[in-house]
C-alpha positions as CSV (number, residue, x, y, z in Angstrom):
1,X,43.0,94.4,61.7
2,X,43.3,91.5,64.1
3,X,40.0,91.2,65.9
4,X,41.4,91.7,69.4
5,X,39.4,93.7,71.8
6,X,40.3,96.3,74.3
7,X,40.4,95.1,77.9
8,X,39.0,96.8,80.9
9,X,41.6,95.1,83.1
10,X,43.9,98.1,83.4
11,X,46.4,96.3,85.6
12,X,46.9,93.6,83.0
13,X,47.2,96.2,80.2
14,X,49.8,98.1,82.2
15,X,51.7,94.9,82.8
16,X,51.8,94.2,79.0
17,X,52.9,97.8,78.4
18,X,55.7,97.1,80.9
19,X,56.7,94.0,79.0
20,X,56.8,96.1,75.8
21,X,58.9,98.7,77.5
22,X,61.3,96.1,78.7
23,X,61.5,94.5,75.3
24,X,62.2,97.8,73.7
25,X,65.1,98.6,76.1
26,X,66.5,95.0,75.9
27,X,66.3,94.8,72.1
28,X,67.8,98.2,71.7
29,X,70.7,97.2,74.0
30,X,71.1,94.0,72.0
31,X,71.1,95.9,68.7
32,X,73.5,98.5,70.0
33,X,75.9,95.8,71.1
34,X,75.6,94.1,67.7
35,X,76.2,97.4,65.8
36,X,79.4,98.0,68.0
37,X,80.6,94.5,67.3
38,X,79.8,94.8,63.5
39,X,81.6,98.1,63.3
40,X,84.7,96.7,64.9
41,X,84.8,93.4,63.1
42,X,84.1,94.5,59.5
43,X,86.1,96.3,56.9
44,X,85.1,99.6,55.4
45,X,82.9,97.8,52.8
46,X,81.0,96.0,55.6
47,X,82.7,92.6,55.0
48,X,83.5,90.6,58.2
49,X,87.1,90.0,59.0
50,X,86.1,86.5,60.3
51,X,83.0,85.2,58.6
52,X,82.5,82.3,61.0
53,X,82.9,84.5,64.2
54,X,80.6,87.1,62.7
55,X,78.0,84.6,61.9
56,X,78.2,83.2,65.4
57,X,77.8,86.6,66.9
58,X,74.8,87.4,64.6
59,X,73.2,84.1,65.7
60,X,73.6,85.1,69.3
61,X,72.0,88.5,68.5
62,X,69.0,86.7,66.9
63,X,68.6,84.3,69.9
64,X,68.9,87.1,72.5
65,X,66.3,89.2,70.6
66,X,64.0,86.2,70.5
67,X,64.4,85.5,74.2
68,X,63.8,89.2,75.0
69,X,60.5,89.1,73.0
70,X,59.1,86.0,74.7
71,X,57.5,87.7,77.8
72,X,55.7,90.1,75.4
73,X,54.7,87.5,72.9
74,X,51.4,86.3,74.4
75,X,50.2,89.8,74.9
76,X,51.4,91.4,71.7
77,X,48.0,90.9,69.8
78,X,46.2,92.4,72.8
79,X,48.4,95.4,72.7
80,X,47.8,95.9,69.0
81,X,44.1,95.5,69.4
82,X,43.9,97.9,72.2
83,X,46.0,100.5,70.4
84,X,43.7,100.2,67.3
85,X,40.7,100.8,69.5
86,X,42.4,103.7,71.3
87,X,43.1,105.3,67.9
88,X,39.4,105.2,67.0
89,X,38.6,107.0,70.3
90,X,41.3,109.8,70.0
91,X,40.3,113.2,68.7
92,X,41.6,113.6,65.1
93,X,44.0,116.3,66.0
94,X,45.8,114.0,68.5
95,X,46.4,111.2,66.0
96,X,49.8,111.0,64.2
97,X,49.4,109.8,60.7
98,X,52.3,107.4,61.0
99,X,50.6,105.4,63.8
100,X,48.2,103.5,61.6
101,X,51.1,102.6,59.2
102,X,53.3,101.5,62.1
103,X,50.5,99.4,63.7
104,X,50.2,97.7,60.3
105,X,53.9,97.0,60.3
106,X,53.8,95.5,63.8
107,X,50.8,93.3,62.9
108,X,52.5,92.1,59.7
109,X,55.7,91.4,61.7
110,X,53.7,89.5,64.4
111,X,51.9,87.5,61.7
112,X,55.3,86.6,60.2
113,X,56.7,85.7,63.6
114,X,53.7,83.4,64.3
115,X,54.1,81.7,61.0
116,X,57.7,81.1,61.6
117,X,56.9,79.6,65.0
118,X,54.4,77.2,63.3
119,X,57.1,76.2,60.9
120,X,59.5,75.7,63.9
121,X,57.1,73.4,65.5
122,X,57.0,71.3,62.4
123,X,60.8,71.4,62.2
124,X,61.0,70.2,65.8
125,X,58.7,67.3,65.0
126,X,61.0,66.3,62.2
127,X,63.9,66.5,64.5
128,X,62.3,64.3,67.2
129,X,65.3,62.0,67.2
130,X,67.8,65.0,67.5
131,X,68.3,66.6,70.9
132,X,69.1,70.2,71.8
133,X,72.9,70.7,71.9
134,X,73.5,68.7,68.8
135,X,74.7,70.4,65.6
136,X,71.6,69.5,63.6
137,X,69.2,70.9,66.3
138,X,71.3,74.0,67.1
139,X,71.7,74.8,63.4
140,X,67.9,74.5,62.9
141,X,67.2,76.7,65.9
142,X,69.7,79.3,64.8
143,X,68.1,79.4,61.4
144,X,64.7,79.8,63.0
145,X,66.0,82.7,65.1
146,X,67.6,84.3,62.0
147,X,64.4,84.0,60.1
148,X,62.5,85.7,62.9
149,X,64.9,88.5,63.6
150,X,63.6,90.9,61.0
151,X,60.1,90.6,62.4
152,X,61.4,91.3,65.9
153,X,63.5,94.2,64.6
154,X,60.3,95.7,63.4
155,X,58.9,95.5,66.9
156,X,62.2,97.1,68.2
157,X,61.8,99.9,65.6
158,X,58.1,100.5,65.8
159,X,56.9,99.1,69.1
160,X,57.1,102.5,70.8
161,X,54.1,103.5,68.7
162,X,51.9,101.4,71.0
163,X,53.3,103.4,74.0
164,X,52.7,106.7,72.2
165,X,49.1,105.8,71.4
166,X,48.5,104.7,74.9
167,X,50.0,107.9,76.3
168,X,47.8,110.0,73.9
169,X,44.7,108.0,74.9
170,X,45.4,108.5,78.6
171,X,45.7,112.3,78.1
172,X,42.6,112.6,75.8
173,X,39.3,113.5,77.3
174,X,37.0,110.4,77.6
175,X,34.5,110.1,74.7
176,X,32.1,108.6,77.2
177,X,32.1,111.5,79.6
178,X,29.8,114.4,78.6
179,X,31.3,117.8,78.3
180,X,30.5,119.9,81.4
181,X,27.4,121.9,80.8
182,X,27.8,125.7,80.9
183,X,26.1,127.2,83.8
184,X,23.0,129.1,82.7
185,X,23.5,132.8,82.3
186,X,21.9,134.7,85.1
187,X,18.6,136.2,84.1
188,X,18.1,139.8,84.7
189,X,14.9,140.5,86.4
190,X,12.9,143.1,84.8
191,X,10.9,145.2,87.2
192,X,7.4,146.0,86.2
C-alpha cells in the first residue's frame, strides 16, 4: 500500500504507538468539546445562532486537531506499514475483516493530508510578504486547517485500528518460532 517496512526498533515503534494513543485521546477530547459547543449553539435544524462565532469555533477545532496530529505525523506512514506487515503475519482467524478497509482509509487520509501540506507550502510561498497574525495569512491558515480536518477526523475515527492490529500481533504466536515438537511416545519394549 505505501512501501513502508516494519522496524525492528521496538522502542521507536512503541513511542509511535504512544503518539497515536495521545492523538486519539486529544482529538476525541477536541471533537467532544466541539460537539458540545455545536449542540448548544445551533437550533434544532443544526443552523448556528451566530454564524461568525460558530465559524471561529470550528476554525479553532480544526487548528487544535492539526496541532494534536503533528507529533504523530512523521511516524504515521511507519505505523501504517508496520500494521500492514503485522496483518500478513497474523493467523487468519485473528484478523478482523474491517482492518484492511480501515488501513486503506487511514492511508488515503494521510495521502490527502500530505497533498494539502504541499499546497500549504505553495500558499506560504505566495504569501511571503504577509506575516502570521495578519488577516490574509490567518485566513489562509484557517482554510488549510479546515481542508485537512476531514483527513484528521478519519485518523480520529479509524486510528485505533493500528492499535488493535498491534495488540493482536503481540498476542499471536510468532510465525518464525517453530511449534514445539511433541515428545516421542515411549516405546514399549517387547521381550523376546
